[in-house]
C-alpha positions as CSV (number, residue, x, y, z in Angstrom):
1,M,84.4,-76.5,-53.5
2,T,80.8,-77.5,-52.9
3,A,77.9,-75.0,-52.9
4,F,77.5,-75.7,-49.2
5,S,81.1,-74.8,-48.4
6,Q,80.9,-71.7,-50.7
7,V,78.0,-70.4,-48.6
8,V,79.6,-71.2,-45.3
9,E,83.0,-69.6,-46.3
10,R,81.3,-66.2,-46.8
11,L,80.1,-66.3,-43.2
12,G,83.7,-66.2,-41.9
13,G,86.2,-63.4,-41.8
14,D,84.8,-60.2,-40.3
15,F,81.1,-61.1,-40.9
16,P,80.4,-62.4,-37.4
17,T,81.8,-59.4,-35.6
18,E,81.0,-56.6,-38.1
19,A,77.7,-57.5,-39.7
20,F,75.9,-60.4,-37.9
21,G,72.9,-59.0,-36.0
22,R,73.9,-55.5,-37.0
23,T,73.6,-54.7,-40.7
24,Y,73.0,-56.2,-44.1
25,R,75.7,-57.6,-46.3
26,T,75.8,-58.8,-49.9
27,W,78.2,-61.3,-51.5
28,R,78.5,-61.3,-55.3
29,G,79.3,-64.3,-57.5
30,V,79.7,-66.7,-54.7
31,G,79.3,-69.7,-56.9
32,D,76.9,-72.1,-58.7
33,F,74.1,-73.0,-56.4
34,S,72.1,-75.1,-58.9
35,S,73.0,-78.3,-57.1
36,I,71.0,-77.2,-54.0
37,L,67.6,-77.0,-55.8
38,T,66.5,-77.0,-59.4
39,W,63.1,-76.4,-61.0
40,D,62.8,-80.2,-61.5
41,D,63.5,-80.7,-57.8
42,L,60.8,-78.2,-56.9
43,N,58.3,-79.8,-59.3
44,T,58.9,-83.2,-57.7
45,V,58.5,-81.9,-54.2
46,I,55.2,-80.1,-55.0
47,G,53.8,-82.9,-57.2
48,R,54.6,-85.8,-54.9
49,G,54.1,-84.2,-51.5
50,R,50.9,-83.4,-49.6
51,L,51.9,-79.9,-48.9
52,E,49.0,-78.4,-47.0
53,P,48.6,-74.6,-46.8
54,P,50.2,-72.6,-45.3
55,R,53.3,-74.7,-45.9
56,L,52.8,-74.3,-49.7
57,R,51.1,-71.0,-50.5
58,L,50.8,-68.2,-53.0
59,H,51.0,-64.4,-52.2
60,R,50.3,-61.4,-54.4
61,D,50.4,-57.7,-53.4
62,G,50.7,-58.6,-49.8
63,E,47.6,-60.9,-49.8
64,L,47.4,-64.6,-49.3
65,I,45.6,-66.3,-52.3
66,P,43.0,-68.8,-51.2
67,P,44.2,-72.4,-52.0
68,Q,40.9,-73.1,-53.7
69,R,42.1,-71.1,-56.7
70,Y,45.0,-73.4,-57.4
71,A,44.1,-76.7,-55.6
72,T,41.2,-79.0,-55.1
73,T,40.1,-80.7,-51.9
74,V,40.6,-84.5,-51.9
75,T,39.1,-86.9,-49.3
76,T,40.9,-90.1,-48.8
77,R,39.4,-93.5,-47.9
78,R,40.3,-92.7,-44.3
79,N,38.4,-89.4,-44.5
80,V,41.5,-87.3,-44.4
81,L,41.2,-84.0,-46.3
82,W,44.1,-82.5,-48.2
83,Q,44.7,-80.0,-51.0
84,R,45.8,-81.5,-54.3
85,I,47.7,-79.0,-56.5
86,Q,46.1,-78.4,-60.0
87,P,49.1,-77.5,-62.2
88,A,47.2,-75.5,-64.8
89,R,45.5,-73.3,-62.1
90,L,48.9,-73.0,-60.3
91,H,50.5,-71.9,-63.5
92,G,47.7,-69.3,-64.1
93,Q,48.1,-67.7,-60.7
94,L,51.9,-67.5,-61.0
95,H,51.5,-66.0,-64.5
96,D,49.2,-63.4,-63.1
97,G,51.7,-62.2,-60.5
98,A,51.6,-64.5,-57.6
99,S,54.7,-65.6,-55.8
100,L,55.1,-69.2,-54.7
101,V,56.4,-70.0,-51.2
102,L,57.3,-73.4,-49.9
103,D,58.3,-73.6,-46.2
104,A,60.9,-75.9,-44.7
105,V,62.2,-77.4,-48.0
106,D,65.1,-78.7,-45.9
107,E,62.7,-81.3,-44.5
108,L,61.8,-82.5,-48.0
109,H,64.9,-82.2,-50.2
110,Q,68.3,-83.6,-49.1
111,P,70.6,-81.0,-50.7
112,A,68.6,-78.2,-48.9
113,E,68.9,-80.2,-45.7
114,R,72.7,-80.4,-46.1
115,L,72.8,-76.6,-46.6
116,A,70.7,-76.1,-43.4
117,Q,73.1,-78.4,-41.5
118,A,76.1,-76.6,-42.8
119,L,74.7,-73.3,-41.6
120,E,73.7,-74.7,-38.3
121,G,77.2,-75.9,-37.6
122,V,78.6,-72.4,-38.2
123,L,75.8,-70.2,-36.7
124,R,75.0,-72.5,-33.8
125,G,71.2,-72.2,-34.2
126,R,68.3,-73.9,-35.9
127,V,67.9,-73.1,-39.6
128,Q,64.8,-73.4,-41.7
129,I,65.0,-73.0,-45.5
130,N,62.0,-71.7,-47.5
131,V,61.7,-71.5,-51.3
132,Y,60.5,-68.4,-53.1
133,A,59.6,-68.5,-56.8
134,S,58.1,-65.7,-58.9
135,W,57.7,-64.7,-62.6
136,T,56.6,-61.1,-62.6
137,P,57.6,-57.8,-60.9
138,T,54.5,-57.9,-58.7
139,E,55.5,-58.0,-55.0
140,G,54.3,-61.0,-53.1
141,F,54.4,-59.5,-49.6
142,G,54.7,-55.8,-49.8
143,T,57.0,-54.0,-47.4
144,H,57.5,-56.1,-44.2
145,W,60.0,-57.2,-41.6
146,D,61.0,-60.6,-40.2
147,D,61.5,-61.6,-36.5
148,H,64.6,-63.6,-37.4
149,D,67.8,-63.1,-39.4
150,V,67.9,-64.4,-42.9
151,I,70.5,-65.5,-45.4
152,V,69.2,-65.3,-49.0
153,V,70.8,-67.6,-51.7
154,Q,69.8,-66.6,-55.2
155,L,69.5,-69.7,-57.4
156,E,68.2,-68.3,-60.7
157,G,67.1,-65.1,-62.2
158,A,67.2,-61.7,-60.4
159,K,65.5,-60.2,-57.4
160,R,65.4,-56.6,-56.3
161,W,65.5,-56.0,-52.5
162,R,64.6,-52.5,-51.3
163,L,66.0,-52.2,-47.8
164,Y,64.6,-49.7,-45.3
165,G,66.4,-50.6,-42.1
166,P,64.8,-51.2,-38.7
167,T,62.4,-48.9,-36.9
168,R,62.6,-51.0,-33.7
169,I,65.9,-52.4,-32.6
170,N,65.9,-56.2,-32.1
171,P,62.1,-56.8,-32.3
172,L,60.9,-60.1,-31.0
173,H,58.3,-62.6,-32.2
174,R,56.3,-61.9,-29.0
175,D,57.2,-58.3,-28.3
176,T,55.8,-55.6,-26.1
177,E,55.1,-53.3,-29.1
178,A,55.2,-53.4,-32.9
179,P,57.7,-51.5,-35.0
180,E,56.6,-48.3,-36.6
181,P,56.3,-48.2,-40.4
182,P,59.6,-47.3,-42.3
183,A,60.3,-44.2,-44.3
184,D,59.0,-43.9,-47.8
185,E,62.4,-44.2,-49.5
186,P,64.7,-47.2,-48.9
187,L,68.2,-46.8,-47.5
188,E,69.5,-49.2,-50.2
189,E,68.4,-51.1,-53.2
190,V,70.1,-54.4,-54.0
191,V,69.6,-56.7,-57.0
192,L,70.6,-60.3,-56.4
193,R,71.5,-62.4,-59.4
194,A,72.2,-66.2,-59.6
195,G,75.2,-67.0,-57.4
196,D,74.7,-63.9,-55.1
197,M,73.9,-63.9,-51.4
198,L,72.3,-61.5,-49.0
199,Y,72.3,-61.3,-45.2
200,L,69.5,-59.3,-43.5
201,P,69.2,-58.9,-39.7
202,R,65.8,-59.3,-38.1
203,G,63.7,-56.2,-37.9
204,W,64.9,-54.8,-41.2
205,W,62.0,-53.6,-43.3
206,H,62.3,-54.8,-46.9
207,A,60.3,-55.2,-50.1
208,V,61.1,-57.8,-52.8
209,A,60.3,-58.2,-56.5
210,T,61.5,-60.1,-59.5
211,T,63.3,-57.8,-62.0
212,E,64.2,-60.0,-64.9
213,G,62.1,-62.9,-66.1
214,R,61.7,-65.6,-63.4
215,S,63.4,-65.8,-60.0
216,L,64.1,-68.7,-57.7
217,H,65.8,-68.2,-54.3
218,L,66.2,-69.7,-50.9
219,T,65.7,-67.9,-47.7
220,C,67.5,-69.5,-44.8
221,G,65.8,-68.3,-41.6
222,L,68.1,-68.4,-38.5
223,Q,67.1,-69.2,-35.0
224,T,67.2,-66.0,-33.0
225,T,69.3,-66.2,-29.8
226,T,68.7,-63.4,-27.4
227,G,69.1,-62.4,-23.7
228,V,65.6,-63.8,-23.2
229,D,66.9,-67.3,-24.1
230,L,70.0,-66.9,-21.9
231,L,67.9,-65.9,-18.9
232,G,65.4,-68.7,-19.5
233,W,68.3,-71.2,-19.5
234,L,69.7,-69.7,-16.3
235,S,66.3,-69.8,-14.7
236,D,66.3,-73.6,-15.2
237,R,69.8,-74.0,-14.0
238,L,69.1,-72.0,-10.8
239,R,66.5,-74.5,-9.8
240,T,69.3,-76.3,-8.0
241,S,69.6,-73.3,-5.6
242,E,67.7,-73.5,-2.3
243,T,67.2,-69.7,-2.5
244,V,65.6,-69.8,-5.9
245,R,63.3,-72.8,-4.9
246,A,62.3,-71.1,-1.6
247,Q,58.8,-69.7,-1.3
248,L,58.7,-65.9,-1.9
249,P,58.3,-64.0,1.4
250,V,55.0,-62.6,0.3
251,F,53.8,-61.8,3.9
252,A,57.1,-61.0,5.4
253,P,58.0,-57.5,6.5
254,P,59.9,-55.2,4.0
255,Q,63.3,-55.9,5.6
256,E,63.0,-59.7,5.2
257,Q,61.8,-59.2,1.6
258,A,64.8,-57.0,1.0
259,A,67.2,-59.7,2.5
260,Y,65.7,-62.3,0.2
261,L,66.1,-60.2,-2.8
262,E,69.7,-59.6,-2.0
263,L,70.3,-63.4,-1.7
264,L,68.5,-63.8,-5.1
265,R,70.5,-61.0,-6.7
266,N,73.7,-62.6,-5.6
267,E,72.6,-66.0,-7.0
268,V,71.8,-64.5,-10.4
269,T,74.9,-62.4,-10.5
270,D,77.1,-65.5,-9.8
271,A,75.2,-67.3,-12.6
272,L,76.0,-64.5,-15.0
273,H,79.7,-65.1,-14.8
274,E,82.1,-64.2,-17.6
275,G,81.7,-67.6,-19.4
276,A,77.9,-67.8,-19.1
277,I,77.2,-67.2,-22.8
278,A,79.7,-69.9,-23.9
279,D,78.2,-72.3,-21.4
280,F,74.7,-71.6,-22.6
281,L,75.7,-72.2,-26.3
282,S,77.5,-75.4,-25.5
283,A,74.6,-76.7,-23.5
284,R,72.1,-75.8,-26.3
285,D,74.4,-77.4,-28.9
286,G,74.5,-80.6,-26.7
287,I,70.7,-81.0,-26.6
288,E,69.9,-80.0,-30.2
289,S,68.1,-83.0,-31.7
290,G,69.0,-82.1,-35.3
291,R,67.1,-83.9,-38.0
292,P,66.6,-87.5,-36.8
293,M,66.5,-90.1,-39.6
294,P,65.6,-93.8,-39.6
295,S,68.3,-96.3,-40.6
296,L,66.0,-98.8,-42.3
297,P,66.3,-101.7,-43.0
298,F,68.6,-102.2,-40.0
299,L,66.3,-102.6,-36.9
300,D,68.6,-104.1,-34.3
301,A,72.3,-103.3,-35.0
302,V,74.3,-101.7,-37.7
303,P,76.0,-104.6,-39.6
304,A,79.8,-104.7,-40.0
305,R,79.7,-103.6,-43.7
306,E,82.5,-101.4,-45.1
307,D,80.2,-100.0,-47.7
308,L,77.5,-98.5,-45.4
309,H,77.3,-94.7,-45.2
310,V,77.1,-93.2,-41.7
311,R,76.4,-89.6,-40.6
312,L,75.4,-87.7,-37.5
313,T,71.9,-86.1,-37.7
314,T,73.0,-83.0,-35.9
315,A,75.7,-80.6,-37.0
316,R,76.2,-79.3,-33.5
317,A,77.6,-82.3,-31.6
318,Q,80.4,-81.5,-29.2
319,L,83.6,-83.5,-29.2
320,T,86.2,-82.9,-26.4
321,D,88.9,-84.6,-24.4
322,N,88.6,-85.2,-20.7
323,D,91.4,-85.1,-18.1
324,Q,92.0,-88.9,-18.6
325,G,92.7,-88.4,-22.3
326,Q,89.4,-90.0,-23.3
327,V,87.1,-88.6,-26.0
328,M,83.7,-87.2,-24.9
329,L,80.8,-86.8,-27.3
330,V,77.8,-84.7,-26.4
331,A,74.9,-84.8,-28.8
332,G,71.1,-84.9,-28.7
333,G,71.0,-84.6,-25.0
334,E,73.2,-87.6,-24.4
335,E,76.9,-88.0,-23.4
336,W,79.4,-90.7,-24.3
337,T,83.0,-91.4,-23.2
338,F,85.2,-93.3,-25.6
339,A,88.8,-94.4,-26.0
340,P,91.1,-91.9,-27.8
341,S,91.0,-93.9,-31.1
342,V,87.3,-93.1,-31.5
343,R,88.2,-89.4,-32.3
344,A,89.2,-90.5,-35.8
345,V,85.7,-92.1,-36.2
346,L,83.7,-89.1,-35.0
347,S,85.7,-86.1,-36.2
348,P,84.8,-86.5,-39.9
349,L,81.1,-86.6,-39.0
350,L,80.9,-83.5,-36.9
351,D,79.8,-81.2,-39.7
352,G,77.0,-83.5,-40.9
353,S,79.1,-85.1,-43.6
354,S,78.6,-88.8,-44.6
355,A,81.5,-91.3,-44.4
356,L,81.9,-95.0,-45.2
357,L,82.1,-97.4,-42.3
358,G,85.2,-98.9,-43.8
359,H,87.0,-95.6,-44.2
360,L,86.2,-94.7,-40.5
361,A,87.6,-98.1,-39.4
362,D,90.8,-97.6,-41.5
363,A,91.3,-94.0,-40.1
364,S,90.8,-95.1,-36.5
365,G,92.6,-98.5,-36.5
366,L,89.5,-100.1,-35.2
367,T,87.7,-103.1,-36.9
368,V,84.6,-102.5,-39.0
369,G,82.7,-104.5,-36.3
370,Q,83.9,-102.2,-33.6
371,V,82.9,-99.1,-35.5
372,A,79.5,-100.6,-36.4
373,G,78.9,-101.2,-32.6
374,L,79.8,-97.6,-31.8
375,I,77.5,-96.3,-34.5
376,T,74.7,-98.6,-33.3
377,E,74.9,-96.8,-29.9
378,L,74.5,-93.4,-31.7
379,V,71.7,-94.7,-33.9
380,N,69.8,-96.0,-30.9
381,A,70.2,-92.5,-29.3
382,N,68.7,-90.8,-32.5
383,V,71.9,-88.8,-33.3
384,A,73.2,-90.9,-36.2
385,A,71.9,-92.7,-39.3
386,V,73.2,-95.3,-41.7
387,S,72.2,-96.0,-45.3
388,E,73.1,-98.5,-47.9
389,P,75.1,-97.5,-51.0
């Protein structure tokens, strides 16, 4: 079982109904996560990328450390300024208690991207993965809360999480008021070791520190889906209604305004039917762009080569059958209708996995050329990518 499937497996069972969005949960000894990100991987990403603050940053005791203390400003021949990491300075800051944070490593490192896609397929929302590394018990951020749920994957070492619970239920990024500070004593203290996982809902105050030697972990931030999002989607859908598009009766007498409000109330009530949440999630899945990837060197069409790898660039594509027995694919805001045999081509790709063009042809009974033509359509719509062996 891969590290990705080990993580995803823990999010089944009673987790969605008992814990998700409600309370924290820990999983012990889930598996070996070293294939997702190693220290060498992190060194390579930092050393070869132009990672401008705040994407790469250091924190100590709740304060952001100025990048000038561990990087130097470089001016390119095109007069572009960027911060070049100075390893000795970086090491010194980390030795003195700083924590290193690298945002969106899923955009820079393929195994982390695969983990993000696996989580997106299960949780039906965008996922961003950040890296946290520390070497001392000094807290990087102090006691704080996040406006999104997180799944923490401990890669190496041990990290102590003091959990205080929420002081405002379901806080938002743009909220009407800020949560009150938590109590002095935590509700729970959890120590994560390599192979452990933690889920923490948004709004839960927490403080984090390394307990034994060095620590490396991933924090998978989950897209928050709230009633605000549902109402925003309904608002767009209701633009088809003449009542909603009508000019408000600003200067009408009270009885006419009341009549208009009654019409509007009925429109909104009808839109909030029993299956509205399922419709919203399916619609959002269908327009999710995923992580588009070029398919160089192939500029015009995917060649009919059995050894080419193909994958969808979104893990939230929708594959269904219509009344005529045809296969319908909705992905990246586009929709296709295919013959039934195409299901065997698309089904292995729905979770973001890669497959050989030749294997897809064998499974579907189509020729390699036919599968290549189908994949070309998806590549041109930015929802698939191919690569050479």
